[in-house]
LUMLUMZA-544075 format. One record per atom (N, C-alpha, C): x negated, y, z negated. Coordinates in steps of 0.05 Angstrom, whole numbers, padded with zeros to 5 digits, always signed. Example, Ala and Ser with C-alpha at 12.3 -4.5 7.8 and 13.67 -1.06 7.14 Angstrom:
BEGIN
-00264-00114-00156;-00246-00090-00156;-00264-00066-00156;-00257-00045-00142;-00273-00021-00143;-00258+00001-00157;
//
This chain:
BEGIN
-00016-00023+00000;+00000+00000+00000;-00017+00025+00000;-00037+00023+00010;-00054+00046+00011;-00050+00062+00036;-00031+00055+00051;-00025+00068+00076;-00011+00095+00072;+00009+00100+00088;+00023+00125+00087;+00036+00130+00060;+00044+00109+00046;+00057+00114+00020;+00037+00125+00000;+00014+00115+00001;-00006+00125-00017;-00014+00154-00012;-00014+00161+00014;-00020+00189+00020;+00002+00208+00010;+00027+00199+00012;+00049+00215+00002;+00047+00218-00028;+00039+00198-00042;+00037+00200-00071;+00015+00219-00078;-00005+00219-00064;-00027+00237-00070;-00019+00266-00065;-00005+00271-00044;+00005+00298-00039;+00024+00307-00060;+00042+00289-00068;+00062+00296-00088;+00049+00302-00115;+00028+00287-00121;+00014+00292-00146;+00000+00319-00145;-00012+00326-00122;-00025+00352-00120;-00004+00375-00122;+00019+00371-00109;+00039+00392-00110;+00050+00396-00138;+00053+00374-00153;+00062+00376-00180;+00042+00390-00197;+00017+00386-00192;-00004+00400-00207;-00004+00430-00200;+00002+00437-00175;+00002+00465-00167;+00026+00480-00177;+00049+00467-00180;+00073+00481-00190;+00074+00479-00220;+00074+00502-00233;+00075+00501-00263;+00104+00495-00271;+00108+00481-00292;+00134+00473-00302;+00147+00495-00319;+00133+00512-00332;+00143+00533-00350;+00160+00554-00336;+00151+00566-00315;+00167+00588-00303;+00194+00578-00291;+00197+00554-00283;+00223+00545-00273;+00244+00545-00295;+00237+00537-00319;+00255+00538-00341;+00262+00567-00349;+00242+00584-00348;+00247+00612-00356;+00265+00626-00335;+00264+00619-00310;+00280+00631-00289;+00309+00622-00292;+00314+00599-00303;+00341+00588-00305;+00356+00601-00329;+00342+00609-00350;+00355+00619-00374;+00371+00645-00369;+00360+00665-00356;+00377+00689-00350;+00401+00683-00333;+00398+00665-00314;+00420+00658-00296;+00442+00644-00312;+00435+00625-00330;+00455+00611-00346;+00469+00631-00365;+00453+00650-00377;+00465+00670-00395;+00485+00688-00379;+00477+00695-00355;+00495+00712-00338;+00521+00697-00332;+00520+00672-00325;+00544+00656-00319;+00561+00654-00344;+00549+00648-00368;+00564+00645-00393;+00577+00672-00400;+00562+00694-00397;+00574+00720-00402;+00597+00727-00384;+00594+00721-00358;+00616+00726-00339;+00640+00709-00345;+00636+00684-00351;+00659+00667-00358;+00672+00676-00384;+00656+00682-00404;+00667+00692-00430;+00682+00718-00426;+00670+00737-00411;+00684+00763-00406;+00710+00759-00390;+00710+00740-00371;+00734+00734-00356;+00755+00723-00374;+00748+00705-00392;+00768+00693-00410;+00779+00714-00430;+00762+00731-00440;+00771+00752-00458;+00789+00771-00443;+00782+00778-00418;+00799+00796-00402;+00826+00783-00397;+00826+00757-00390;+00852+00743-00386;+00868+00743-00412;+00855+00738-00435;+00870+00738-00460;+00882+00765-00466;+00867+00787-00462;+00877+00814-00466;+00900+00820-00447;+00897+00812-00422;+00918+00817-00402;+00943+00802-00409;+00940+00777-00417;+00963+00761-00425;+00977+00773-00449;+00962+00782-00469;+00973+00795-00493;+00989+00820-00485;+00977+00836-00467;+00991+00861-00458;+01017+00854-00444;+01016+00834-00427;+01041+00826-00413;+01062+00815-00432;+01053+00800-00452;+01073+00790-00472;+01085+00813-00488;+01068+00832-00495;+01078+00855-00510;+01098+00871-00493;+01092+00875-00468;+01110+00889-00449;+01136+00873-00446;+01134+00847-00445;+01158+00830-00443;+01176+00833-00468;+01164+00833-00491;+01180+00837-00516;+01192+00864-00516;+01177+00884-00509;+01187+00912-00508;+01210+00914-00488;+01207+00901-00465;+01228+00902-00445;+01254+00888-00455;+01251+00865-00468;+01275+00852-00479;+01288+00869-00501;+01272+00882-00517;+01283+00899-00538;+01298+00923-00526;+01286+00935-00505;+01300+00957-00492;+01325+00948-00478;+01325+00924-00466;+01350+00914-00454;+01372+00910-00474;+01365+00900-00498;+01384+00896-00519;+01395+00923-00529;+01377+00942-00532;+01385+00969-00541;+01404+00982-00520;+01397+00978-00494;+01413+00989-00473;+01441+00976-00474;+01442+00950-00478;+01468+00937-00480;+01484+00947-00504;+01471+00951-00527;+01485+00961-00550;+01496+00989-00545;+01479+01006-00533;+01487+01034-00528;+01509+01035-00507;+01508+01017-00487;+01530+01016-00467;+01556+01008-00480;+01555+00988-00498;+01579+00980-00512;+01590+01003-00529;+01572+01017-00542;+01581+01040-00559;+01593+01062-00541;+01581+01067-00518;+01591+01087-00500;+01619+01080-00490;+01623+01054-00484;+01649+01045-00474;+01670+01048-00496;+01663+01041-00521;+01682+01044-00543;+01689+01073-00547;+01669+01091-00546;+01675+01120-00549;+01692+01130-00526;+01687+01120-00501;+01703+01128-00478;+01732+01119-00481;+01736+01094-00491;+01763+01085-00496;+01777+01102-00517;+01762+01111-00537;+01773+01128-00558;+01781+01155-00546;+01764+01166-00530;+01770+01192-00517;+01794+01189-00498;+01794+01167-00483;+01817+01163-00464;+01843+01160-00480;+01842+01146-00503;+01866+01142-00519;+01876+01169-00530;+01858+01186-00538;+01866+01212-00549;+01873+01231-00527;+01866+01226-00502;+01871+01244-00480;+01897+01238-00466;+01910+01216-00473;+01935+01209-00460;+01956+01230-00466;+01974+01236-00448;+01994+01257-00452;+02011+01252-00477;+02019+01228-00483;+02035+01222-00506;+02019+01229-00532;+01994+01221-00532;+01978+01226-00556;+01973+01256-00560;+01968+01270-00538;+01964+01299-00540;+01989+01313-00550;+02012+01304-00540;+02037+01317-00548;+02042+01312-00578;+02037+01287-00587;+02042+01280-00615;+02023+01296-00633;+01998+01299-00626;+01979+01314-00642;+01986+01344-00642;+01996+01354-00619;+02003+01382-00618;+02027+01388-00635;+02047+01370-00635;+02070+01373-00653;+02062+01371-00682;+02043+01354-00689;+02034+01352-00716;+02021+01378-00725;+02009+01392-00707;+01996+01418-00713;+02016+01441-00712;+02041+01435-00705;+02062+01456-00705;+02064+01470-00678;+02052+01459-00657;+02054+01471-00631;+02080+01462-00617;+02090+01478-00600;+02115+01472-00585;+02109+01475-00555;+02125+01461-00538;+02121+01464-00509;+02125+01493-00501;+02109+01502-00483;+02111+01530-00473;+02134+01534-00454;+02142+01559-00451;+02164+01565-00432;+02151+01571-00405;+02165+01587-00390;+02154+01593-00363;+02132+01614-00367;+02110+01610-00354;+02087+01628-00358;+02089+01652-00339;+02073+01672-00345;+02070+01695-00327;+02040+01697-00321;+02033+01706-00297;+02006+01708-00289;+01999+01736-00282;+01974+01744-00289;+01964+01770-00281;+01948+01768-00256;+01954+01785-00237;+01939+01785-00212;+01913+01801-00216;+01895+01800-00197;+01870+01815-00199;+01874+01845-00200;+01896+01855-00189;+01902+01883-00189;+01918+01891-00214;+01924+01873-00232;+01939+01879-00256;+01969+01875-00254;+01978+01865-00232;+02007+01860-00229;+02015+01835-00243;+02039+01834-00254;+02049+01811-00269;+02066+01795-00249;+02059+01769-00247;+02074+01751-00230;+02089+01731-00247;+02114+01729-00244;+02130+01710-00260;+02143+01725-00283;+02162+01712-00296;+02176+01724-00318;+02170+01707-00343;+02155+01717-00362;+02149+01702-00386;+02173+01698-00403;+02175+01676-00417;+02197+01672-00436;+02185+01664-00462;+02199+01673-00484;+02190+01667-00511;+02202+01640-00519;+02185+01625-00533;+02193+01598-00541;+02195+01598-00571;+02216+01586-00582;+02219+01584-00611;+02216+01554-00618;+02205+01550-00641;+02201+01523-00651;+02229+01511-00658;+02234+01486-00651;+02259+01474-00659;+02259+01470-00690;+02283+01470-00700;+02285+01467-00730;+02276+01440-00737;+02256+01439-00754;+02245+01413-00764;+02250+01411-00793;+02256+01388-00803;+02260+01386-00832;+02234+01390-00846;+02236+01407-00867;+02212+01413-00882;+02207+01391-00903;+02182+01387-00908;+02174+01369-00930;+02181+01383-00956;+02191+01368-00976;+02198+01381-01001;+02173+01392-01014;+02175+01416-01025;+02152+01429-01038;+02147+01414-01064;+02122+01415-01072;+02114+01401-01097;+02128+01416-01120;+02137+01401-01140;+02150+01414-01163;+02130+01432-01178;+02139+01455-01188;+02120+01472-01202;+02111+01459-01228;+02089+01468-01238;+02079+01457-01263;+02099+01463-01286;+02100+01445-01306;+02119+01448-01327;+02113+01471-01346;+02089+01481-01345;+02081+01502-01364;+02082+01530-01351;+02098+01533-01329;+02100+01559-01316;+02114+01579-01334;+02103+01602-01336;+02115+01623-01353;+02137+01637-01338;+02158+01646-01351;+02180+01660-01337;+02173+01687-01326;+02151+01698-01335;+02143+01725-01326;+02125+01723-01302;+02122+01700-01290;+02104+01696-01267;+02117+01711-01243;+02101+01727-01230;+02112+01743-01207;+02097+01734-01182;+02109+01740-01159;+02098+01734-01133;+02079+01756-01125;+02055+01749-01118;+02037+01770-01108;+02038+01770-01078;+02036+01794-01066;+02038+01795-01036;+02014+01782-01023;+02019+01772-01000;+01997+01759-00985;+01977+01781-00976;+01951+01774-00974;+01932+01793-00965;+01938+01802-00936;+01930+01827-00930;+01937+01838-00904;+01921+01823-00883;+01934+01819-00860;+01921+01806-00838;+01925+01776-00838;+01938+01765-00858;+01943+01736-00859;+01968+01730-00843;+01971+01704-00836;+01994+01696-00820;+02017+01686-00838;+02015+01691-00864;+02036+01683-00882;+02060+01701-00880;+02083+01691-00890;+02107+01707-00890;+02104+01731-00909;+02120+01752-00904;+02119+01775-00922;+02129+01767-00950;+02121+01782-00971;+02130+01775-00998;+02160+01777-01000;+02170+01762-01019;+02199+01761-01023;+02209+01789-01031;+02232+01797-01020;+02243+01823-01026;+02262+01823-01049;+02272+01800-01056;+02291+01797-01077;+02277+01785-01102;+02274+01800-01123;+02260+01789-01146;+02277+01768-01160;+02263+01749-01171;+02277+01727-01185;+02287+01737-01212;+02313+01732-01218;+02324+01742-01243;+02327+01719-01263;+02326+01695-01254;+02331+01672-01272;+02304+01661-01281;+02301+01656-01306;+02276+01644-01317;+02274+01615-01309;+02296+01602-01305;+02296+01573-01298;+02288+01569-01269;+02291+01590-01252;+02284+01587-01224;+02256+01600-01220;+02236+01583-01215;+02210+01595-01209;+02210+01609-01182;+02194+01629-01180;+02192+01643-01154;+02175+01627-01135;+02181+01630-01109;+02167+01616-01088;+02144+01634-01079;+02119+01624-01079;+02097+01640-01069;+02100+01644-01039;+02087+01665-01028;+02090+01672-01000;+02081+01651-00981;+02061+01635-00988;+02051+01615-00970;+02068+01590-00969;+02088+01587-00987;+02106+01565-00987;+02134+01573-00977;+02136+01597-00966;+02162+01606-00957;+02172+01589-00934;+02198+01584-00933;+02209+01567-00913;+02214+01582-00886;+02210+01608-00886;+02214+01623-00861;+02187+01635-00853;+02169+01618-00843;+02144+01630-00834;+02145+01634-00804;+02134+01656-00795;+02136+01663-00767;+02119+01643-00750;+02127+01637-00726;+02112+01621-00708;+02116+01591-00712;+02134+01584-00730;+02138+01555-00735;+02166+01548-00727;
//
């Protein structure tokens, strides 16, 4: 075997002696560190990206739930407004406030002319709620004081009370108030 195989072994042995073994290991270390750092950085980036997407998903579902709740509340409020805006409900509430249906209106033109004939409307006679009984310790010399000026109360009674058993009616409880 001293032929061509031996010559190849001799050359390989010389090449191995010429190539140092130390620098090949030193050249691999930075490359391996670079690959490990790139893979680690990529994994950390994917973890952060996944966490951000999950947080956004939770926030989105929370906002959808809040939107649903607010939509339900808006619909309930709209039903309430619609119920109070119905003509029957408006009329009932107006009557509770003492309002009466209006008569024929009159309109003022831009030049100050009156169009139409206005009519005055009177409130229909409604049964009054009974007034609260006066306190038992009312003194017979109690007198009615007139209502302050500018108020919408009825004028003070013109006939003074002569009986001590009959208490006088204050002006704000008078049964003949204007506009009612």
